[in-house]
C-alpha positions as CSV (number, residue, x, y, z in Angstrom):
1,M,-11.0,-32.1,45.1
2,K,-7.2,-31.3,44.6
3,K,-7.1,-34.8,41.5
4,S,-10.3,-33.3,40.2
5,L,-8.9,-29.5,40.2
6,G,-5.6,-31.1,38.4
7,F,-7.5,-32.9,35.9
8,I,-9.5,-30.3,35.2
9,L,-6.2,-27.8,34.9
10,S,-4.8,-30.4,33.0
11,S,-7.9,-30.7,30.3
12,I,-7.8,-27.0,29.9
13,A,-4.1,-26.7,29.3
14,L,-4.4,-29.7,26.7
15,L,-7.2,-28.1,24.8
16,T,-5.6,-24.8,24.8
17,A,-2.6,-26.6,22.9
18,V,-4.7,-28.0,20.6
19,C,-6.9,-25.2,19.9
20,I,-3.3,-23.2,19.0
21,V,-2.1,-26.0,16.8
22,L,-5.4,-26.6,15.1
23,G,-5.3,-22.3,14.5
24,V,-1.4,-22.6,13.2
25,L,-2.7,-25.4,11.1
26,F,-5.8,-23.5,9.9
27,N,-3.5,-20.1,8.9
28,K,-1.2,-22.0,7.2
29,D,-4.1,-23.6,5.0
30,E,-6.0,-20.3,4.4
31,N,-2.3,-18.7,3.5
32,K,-1.6,-21.7,1.1
33,K,-4.8,-21.1,-1.0
34,Q,-3.7,-17.2,-2.3
35,E,-3.2,-17.9,-5.9
36,G,-2.3,-15.2,-8.6
37,M,-1.8,-11.5,-9.0
38,S,-1.9,-9.0,-6.5
39,D,-2.6,-5.1,-6.6
40,I,1.1,-4.5,-5.7
41,Y,3.3,-3.4,-8.6
42,A,6.2,-0.7,-9.8
43,I,7.2,0.3,-13.0
44,S,11.0,1.1,-13.4
45,T,12.4,4.4,-15.8
46,K,13.1,1.8,-18.2
47,N,9.5,0.4,-18.8
48,E,10.3,-2.6,-16.8
49,I,7.3,-4.2,-14.8
50,A,7.7,-5.7,-11.6
51,Y,4.6,-7.3,-9.9
52,I,3.7,-9.5,-6.8
53,S,1.9,-12.6,-7.3
54,Y,0.8,-15.6,-5.4
55,D,1.8,-19.3,-6.2
56,K,0.1,-21.9,-3.7
57,G,0.1,-19.0,-1.0
58,Q,4.1,-17.6,-1.5
59,A,4.4,-14.4,-2.3
60,T,6.5,-13.7,-5.6
61,I,7.9,-10.9,-7.3
62,N,8.0,-11.4,-11.2
63,L,9.9,-8.8,-13.3
64,D,8.3,-8.3,-16.8
65,S,7.1,-12.1,-16.4
66,Q,10.2,-13.1,-17.2
67,Q,11.6,-14.8,-14.0
68,K,10.9,-15.0,-10.7
69,I,13.3,-13.0,-9.1
70,V,12.3,-13.5,-5.1
71,Q,9.6,-16.0,-3.6
72,L,9.1,-16.0,0.3
73,S,7.8,-18.2,2.6
74,V,4.0,-19.2,2.7
75,E,3.9,-17.0,6.0
76,K,5.3,-13.8,4.4
77,E,3.7,-11.1,2.3
78,I,5.0,-8.2,0.0
79,A,3.7,-4.9,1.6
80,D,5.0,-2.8,-1.3
81,I,7.9,-2.6,-4.1
82,I,9.4,0.1,-6.1
83,F,12.7,0.7,-8.2
84,S,15.6,3.0,-7.8
85,E,15.8,6.3,-9.6
86,D,17.9,4.4,-12.6
87,G,16.3,1.0,-12.6
88,T,19.1,-0.8,-11.4
89,Y,17.7,-1.8,-7.7
90,L,14.3,-3.0,-6.8
91,A,13.4,-2.2,-2.9
92,Y,10.3,-4.3,-1.1
93,V,8.8,-4.6,2.0
94,V,8.4,-8.0,4.0
95,R,6.3,-8.8,6.5
96,D,4.4,-11.2,8.2
97,K,0.8,-12.5,7.1
98,N,-0.4,-13.1,10.7
99,L,-0.5,-9.2,11.9
100,E,-2.2,-10.2,15.2
101,N,1.0,-12.1,16.5
102,H,4.1,-10.6,14.3
103,I,4.3,-7.1,14.0
104,R,7.7,-6.8,12.1
105,S,8.8,-5.2,8.6
106,D,12.3,-6.0,6.9
107,I,13.1,-3.6,4.0
108,H,14.7,-5.5,1.2
109,I,16.9,-4.3,-1.8
110,I,17.7,-6.5,-4.7
111,D,20.4,-5.6,-7.5
112,L,18.8,-6.7,-10.5
113,G,21.9,-7.4,-12.0
114,S,23.7,-9.9,-10.0
115,L,20.3,-10.7,-8.2
116,V,22.3,-10.0,-4.7
117,E,19.5,-8.7,-2.2
118,E,20.3,-7.5,1.5
119,V,18.0,-6.2,4.6
120,I,18.7,-2.7,4.9
121,H,16.1,-2.2,7.8
122,T,14.0,-4.0,10.2
123,S,11.1,-2.4,12.2
124,D,9.2,-3.9,15.0
125,N,6.6,-1.9,13.5
126,L,4.4,-2.0,10.5
127,I,6.0,-0.5,7.2
128,T,3.0,-0.2,4.4
129,E,4.6,2.0,1.4
130,I,8.0,2.8,0.2
131,A,9.1,5.8,-2.4
132,F,12.9,6.4,-3.5
133,D,13.5,10.6,-3.2
134,P,13.9,11.5,-7.1
135,K,16.1,14.7,-5.8
136,Y,18.6,12.2,-4.0
137,P,18.2,8.3,-5.1
138,E,20.1,7.2,-2.0
139,K,17.2,8.5,0.4
140,L,14.3,6.0,0.8
141,F,11.3,7.2,2.3
142,Y,8.6,4.7,3.8
143,L,5.2,4.7,5.7
144,E,5.0,3.0,9.1
145,A,2.3,2.6,11.3
146,S,2.5,2.0,15.4
147,T,-0.1,0.1,16.0
148,Y,-2.5,-2.6,14.5
149,T,-5.9,-2.5,16.1
150,N,-9.6,-1.3,15.6
151,Y,-10.4,2.3,16.3
152,S,-14.3,1.4,16.2
153,P,-16.3,-1.5,17.1
154,I,-17.9,-1.5,13.8
155,A,-14.1,-1.8,12.0
156,S,-11.8,-4.5,11.6
157,K,-8.3,-4.4,12.5
158,R,-6.0,-2.2,10.6
159,P,-2.4,-0.3,10.6
160,H,-2.8,3.0,12.9
161,D,-1.1,5.9,13.9
162,F,1.4,6.8,10.7
163,D,4.1,8.9,10.2
164,V,6.7,9.4,7.8
165,Y,10.4,8.4,7.9
166,S,13.3,8.0,5.7
167,F,16.5,6.1,5.5
168,D,19.9,7.7,3.6
169,L,21.2,4.4,2.4
170,M,25.0,5.8,2.1
171,Q,24.8,7.2,5.7
172,G,23.0,4.6,7.2
173,V,20.6,7.0,9.0
174,H,17.0,6.9,9.5
175,T,14.9,10.1,9.9
176,K,11.7,10.3,11.9
177,H,9.7,13.2,10.0
178,T,6.6,13.7,11.5
179,D,4.9,12.7,14.7
180,I,1.3,13.1,13.8
181,K,-0.1,9.4,14.3
182,K,-2.4,9.5,11.8
183,Y,-5.5,7.2,11.6
184,S,-4.7,6.3,7.9
185,M,-1.8,6.9,5.5
186,G,-1.0,6.0,1.6
187,S,0.2,6.7,-1.8
188,L,3.5,8.2,-0.4
189,Q,5.2,10.0,-2.8
190,V,8.2,12.2,-3.0
191,S,8.4,15.8,-4.5
192,A,10.8,16.0,-7.5
193,E,11.2,19.6,-6.9
194,K,10.0,20.5,-3.5
195,N,11.5,19.5,0.0
196,S,8.1,17.8,0.2
197,V,6.1,14.4,0.5
198,Y,2.4,13.8,-0.5
199,V,-0.1,11.6,1.4
200,Q,-3.5,10.4,1.2
201,T,-4.7,10.8,4.7
202,N,-7.8,11.8,7.0
203,D,-8.5,15.4,7.6
204,D,-8.9,15.1,11.0
205,T,-8.1,18.6,11.8
206,Y,-10.9,19.4,13.8
207,N,-11.4,16.2,15.1
208,E,-11.2,15.0,19.2
209,T,-12.6,11.4,19.7
210,A,-11.7,8.1,18.2
211,E,-15.5,8.0,16.5
212,E,-14.9,11.5,14.8
213,I,-11.4,10.5,13.5
214,F,-13.2,7.2,12.2
215,E,-15.6,9.5,10.2
216,S,-13.4,12.0,8.8
217,K,-12.6,12.1,5.1
218,E,-10.1,11.1,3.3
219,R,-7.8,13.9,1.3
220,I,-4.3,14.3,-0.4
221,F,-1.6,16.5,2.0
222,E,1.3,17.9,1.0
223,I,3.8,17.6,4.2
224,P,6.6,20.1,3.6
225,L,9.5,18.5,5.6
226,E,11.3,21.0,7.3
227,T,8.0,22.1,9.1
228,P,5.6,19.3,8.9
229,D,3.3,20.6,11.1
230,K,2.1,23.0,8.6
231,M,1.1,20.1,6.0
232,S,-2.1,21.1,4.1
233,V,-4.7,19.5,1.7
234,V,-3.7,20.1,-2.0
235,S,-6.6,18.1,-3.3
236,S,-10.4,19.3,-3.6
237,P,-11.3,20.7,-0.2
238,V,-15.0,20.7,-0.8
239,Q,-15.2,17.1,-2.4
240,A,-17.7,15.1,-0.5
241,E,-16.0,11.6,-1.4
242,D,-13.0,10.1,0.1
243,V,-9.9,10.3,-1.8
244,Y,-7.4,7.1,-2.2
245,D,-4.8,6.5,-4.3
246,F,-3.3,9.1,-6.5
247,I,-0.7,10.3,-8.5
248,L,0.7,14.3,-8.8
249,L,1.1,15.5,-12.5
250,P,3.0,19.1,-11.5
251,E,3.3,19.9,-15.3
252,Q,-0.3,19.6,-16.1
253,Q,-1.5,20.9,-12.5
254,C,-3.6,17.7,-11.8
255,I,-3.8,15.0,-9.6
256,I,-5.3,11.6,-10.6
257,Y,-7.0,9.7,-8.2
258,Q,-9.2,7.1,-7.1
259,A,-12.4,7.6,-5.7
260,V,-16.3,5.9,-5.3
261,A,-18.1,6.8,-8.5
262,G,-21.1,5.0,-7.3
263,T,-22.5,1.7,-6.3
264,G,-23.1,-1.9,-8.3
265,P,-26.2,-3.7,-8.8
266,N,-24.9,-6.2,-5.9
267,G,-24.5,-3.4,-3.7
268,I,-21.0,-3.1,-4.0
269,Y,-18.9,0.4,-4.4
270,E,-17.7,0.9,-8.0
271,Y,-14.3,2.6,-8.0
272,E,-13.2,4.6,-10.7
273,L,-10.2,7.2,-11.8
274,F,-10.4,11.3,-11.7
275,T,-8.7,13.9,-12.3
276,F,-8.5,17.1,-10.2
277,N,-6.9,20.3,-11.4
278,W,-5.9,22.5,-9.1
279,K,-5.5,25.6,-11.0
280,T,-9.0,25.5,-12.3
281,Y,-10.7,23.2,-9.8
282,Q,-12.0,21.5,-12.1
283,T,-12.9,17.4,-11.5
284,E,-13.4,15.0,-14.3
285,Q,-14.1,11.3,-14.3
286,L,-11.5,9.6,-16.0
287,T,-12.6,5.6,-16.4
288,T,-16.1,4.0,-16.1
289,L,-14.9,0.2,-15.9
290,K,-17.4,-0.4,-13.0
291,E,-15.2,-2.1,-11.3
292,S,-12.7,-1.7,-8.3
293,T,-9.7,0.5,-10.2
294,S,-7.0,1.6,-8.1
295,R,-3.4,2.0,-7.9
296,P,-2.7,5.1,-10.6
297,A,0.9,5.2,-11.6
298,L,3.1,7.1,-14.4
299,G,5.1,5.2,-16.5
300,P,8.0,6.5,-18.3
301,D,6.1,6.5,-21.8
302,D,3.9,9.0,-19.8
303,K,0.7,6.8,-19.6
304,I,-1.4,6.1,-16.7
305,Y,-0.9,2.8,-15.2
306,F,-3.9,1.2,-12.9
307,M,-4.7,-2.1,-11.2
308,V,-8.4,-3.3,-11.9
309,D,-9.9,-6.1,-9.7
310,R,-12.8,-7.8,-11.4
311,K,-14.0,-9.5,-8.4
312,F,-14.1,-6.6,-5.7
313,G,-16.1,-7.7,-2.6
314,S,-15.0,-11.4,-2.8
315,R,-12.6,-13.3,-0.9
316,E,-10.7,-14.0,-4.0
317,P,-9.6,-11.0,-6.1
318,D,-8.7,-10.8,-9.8
319,Y,-6.5,-8.2,-10.6
320,H,-5.6,-7.1,-13.7
321,L,-3.0,-4.1,-14.5
322,Y,-4.2,-1.6,-17.4
323,R,-3.0,1.8,-18.7
324,M,-4.3,4.7,-20.6
325,N,-3.5,8.1,-22.2
326,Q,-3.8,10.9,-19.2
327,D,-7.0,12.2,-20.7
328,G,-8.7,8.8,-19.6
329,S,-8.4,7.9,-23.6
330,G,-7.0,4.3,-25.0
331,I,-7.8,1.9,-22.1
332,E,-6.0,-1.0,-22.9
333,E,-5.2,-4.1,-20.4
334,L,-1.4,-5.5,-20.5
335,D,-0.8,-9.1,-20.9
336,L,2.0,-9.7,-18.3
337,N,1.6,-13.5,-19.0
338,G,3.6,-12.8,-22.3
């Protein structure tokens, strides 16, 4: 009996080890299949474009398509990149692709003149976005999620419990600005005039249960850093659709944002860019590409840059970078391959 029990336990241990090895090999093989451009990019004040692409699964930072300045191992990915205000440095976030087993993030900064880089911060949580403070270029803000889980049985696992942090590069000081543990948070932007940040997050002011939070609408909020508990909605409070990626254009008193415009013949949502004027409360659709249009950004040429996924809904996205005038005219695709 003891020999039979020992044999069974040994067999279970062997099968478990084989499954683990096969799982690791499968993940590596899947990671190597990643190819082409991602939707992560940044534009400097010098009109240089940095973007992330994958070559046999290896995340690569490309600078104006002239050189690959960074290439990671196949197990790593880049969550976000941003230029410093003067365009001489590039900050980026590195984390493991397998978030089930490795929840950790590193913020790197690379000198674009010497290509010397250093890790300025390591976190055991998930850093998803970074943004320099235009008022104080040595301060880097970031969004951090403390959990990676599914809040609802019908939802996939995603980063949750977000808060806003900053890191002073000169003093080496980290600051946690909020303690709100938001269900979702993105599109971090730092005000050039006020001591505030802007984020897209769920409007769960009157929600109590996880199900209610899951069903809450996504809005754009201003968070005053001195009184973060007084965060307020700056997007249209009566809009029925969720609001996602956005940029602020204070001089035009408007917001350009991503939202669902309709459903294609294949039943997949079509995301377009819209503008909302917070003085007149008027909303206008800027793009009609009938794809997945996302990640708007303002370039130094005062044009709006954005990404388009021509295979949205498939397992192999096909990203292309576009730009247009602020009124939605003059849409053109940029050739990042030279």
